[in-house]
C-alpha positions in Angstrom: -7.2 -14.0 -70.2 -4.3 -15.9 -69.2 -5.8 -15.9 -65.7 -8.8 -17.5 -67.3 -6.6 -20.0 -68.8 -4.8 -20.8 -65.8 -8.2 -21.1 -63.4 -9.8 -23.6 -66.2 -6.5 -25.5 -66.1 -6.3 -25.9 -62.4 -10.0 -26.0 -62.3 -10.0 -29.4 -64.6 -6.9 -31.2 -63.3 -8.5 -30.6 -59.8 -11.8 -32.2 -61.3 -9.6 -34.8 -63.0 -7.1 -35.9 -60.8 -8.8 -35.8 -57.4 -11.9 -36.8 -58.6 -11.5 -39.6 -61.1 -7.6 -41.5 -59.7 -8.7 -41.5 -56.0 -12.7 -41.5 -56.2 -14.5 -41.4 -52.9 -17.9 -41.6 -52.6 -20.1 -38.9 -50.4 -22.8 -40.6 -48.5 -26.4 -40.3 -49.9 -28.8 -38.9 -47.8 -30.6 -41.7 -46.2 -34.0 -42.2 -44.0 -32.7 -43.6 -40.5 -35.2 -45.7 -38.3 -34.9 -44.3 -35.1 -35.2 -47.6 -33.3 -32.6 -49.2 -35.2 -28.9 -48.7 -35.9 -28.2 -48.0 -39.9 -26.6 -50.2 -41.6 -23.3 -49.4 -43.1 -23.3 -51.2 -46.7 -19.4 -51.0 -48.1 -19.4 -50.7 -51.7 -17.5 -52.9 -53.7 -15.3 -51.0 -56.6 -15.4 -53.0 -59.5 -13.8 -50.0 -61.7 -10.5 -47.8 -61.1 -10.0 -44.7 -63.3 -6.4 -42.9 -64.0 -5.7 -39.7 -65.8 -2.7 -40.5 -68.2 -2.7 -36.8 -69.4 -4.0 -33.5 -69.8 -3.5 -31.3 -72.6 -5.0 -27.9 -73.6 -6.8 -27.8 -76.5 -8.3 -24.2 -76.4 -9.2 -21.3 -73.7 -11.7 -23.4 -72.0 -11.6 -26.7 -72.8 -8.9 -29.6 -72.7 -8.1 -33.0 -73.9 -8.3 -35.6 -70.9 -6.7 -39.0 -71.7 -7.8 -41.7 -69.1 -7.4 -45.3 -68.6 -10.6 -47.5 -67.5 -9.5 -50.4 -65.4 -11.9 -53.5 -65.0 -11.0 -55.3 -61.9 -13.7 -57.7 -62.0 -15.3 -60.3 -64.2 -16.5 -59.8 -67.6 -18.5 -56.5 -68.1 -21.1 -55.9 -70.8 -22.1 -52.6 -72.2 -19.7 -50.2 -69.9 -20.6 -46.5 -70.0 -18.6 -43.7 -68.2 -21.2 -40.8 -67.6 -19.8 -37.5 -65.9 -21.5 -34.7 -64.4 -20.5 -31.3 -62.9 -22.5 -29.2 -60.3 -22.4 -26.1 -58.3 -24.8 -26.0 -55.6 -26.6 -28.2 -57.1 -26.8 -26.0 -60.0 -25.8 -28.4 -63.3 -22.9 -27.1 -65.2 -22.6 -28.1 -68.7 -19.9 -30.2 -70.3 -19.2 -29.8 -73.6 -22.4 -27.8 -74.1 -24.3 -30.9 -72.7 -26.0 -31.8 -69.2 -23.3 -34.7 -69.1 -20.7 -36.5 -71.1 -21.2 -40.1 -71.6 -18.7 -41.9 -72.9 -19.3 -45.4 -74.2 -16.7 -48.1 -73.9 -18.6 -51.6 -74.7 -17.8 -54.6 -73.5 -14.7 -55.3 -71.2 -12.5 -58.4 -70.4 -11.7 -59.6 -66.8 -8.7 -57.3 -65.2 -8.2 -55.3 -68.5 -8.3 -51.7 -69.0 -9.3 -49.1 -72.0 -7.8 -46.1 -72.8 -9.8 -42.8 -74.3 -9.1 -39.2 -75.1 -12.1 -37.0 -74.7 -12.5 -33.4 -74.9 -13.6 -31.4 -71.8 -15.1 -27.6 -72.2 -16.7 -26.0 -69.8 -18.7 -22.4 -70.8 -17.7 -19.1 -69.9 -20.4 -18.1 -67.2 -20.0 -21.6 -65.7 -16.6 -21.4 -65.3 -17.2 -18.3 -63.7 -19.8 -19.8 -61.3 -17.5 -22.5 -60.1 -14.7 -19.6 -59.3 -16.9 -17.5 -57.6 -18.0 -20.7 -55.4 -14.8 -21.8 -55.2 -15.9 -25.4 -55.4 -17.5 -27.8 -58.0 -19.5 -31.4 -57.0 -18.5 -34.2 -59.4 -20.8 -37.1 -60.6 -18.8 -40.5 -62.0 -21.0 -42.9 -62.7 -19.7 -46.1 -64.5 -22.6 -48.4 -65.6 -22.2 -52.5 -67.2 -24.7 -55.0 -67.5 -27.6 -52.9 -65.7 -25.5 -52.3 -62.5 -23.9 -48.6 -61.6 -20.9 -47.2 -59.8 -21.4 -44.0 -58.9 -18.5 -41.9 -57.2 -19.1 -38.4 -56.0 -16.9 -35.9 -54.7 -16.8 -32.1 -53.6 -13.9 -30.5 -55.1 -12.6 -27.1 -53.7 -11.2 -24.7 -56.2 
């Protein structure tokens, strides 16, 4: 049982520290016109996420304290959504397909700190362990716009 606790702690720590502190987008599949060079569009990041603390709250759960930083102007109706996948199979977070955290409105150059409990089911934890990786998708939406961060994390 101690091995399971250690594996889950390492998994969640890697996911949240690597994927959320320094998020790097993975290029989406794009159709490329053979006659023209593909255009590379650099997405301007308006938000940053910092992990403040990770606490064990159970065998398969952790309490994550994170800070969302708005590096842009006024942001209305900010919502953070977290999804996990292995081989395109969804990993349930807190028994649901995705974890949705409503933030609300944010002033320019402000930050908001939230404490969230994260749980992964036993069989999903085994699936992650057997594959050796988890794909993380973090979406921050505001004012009808979305910023998506994707990262594949090796375990």
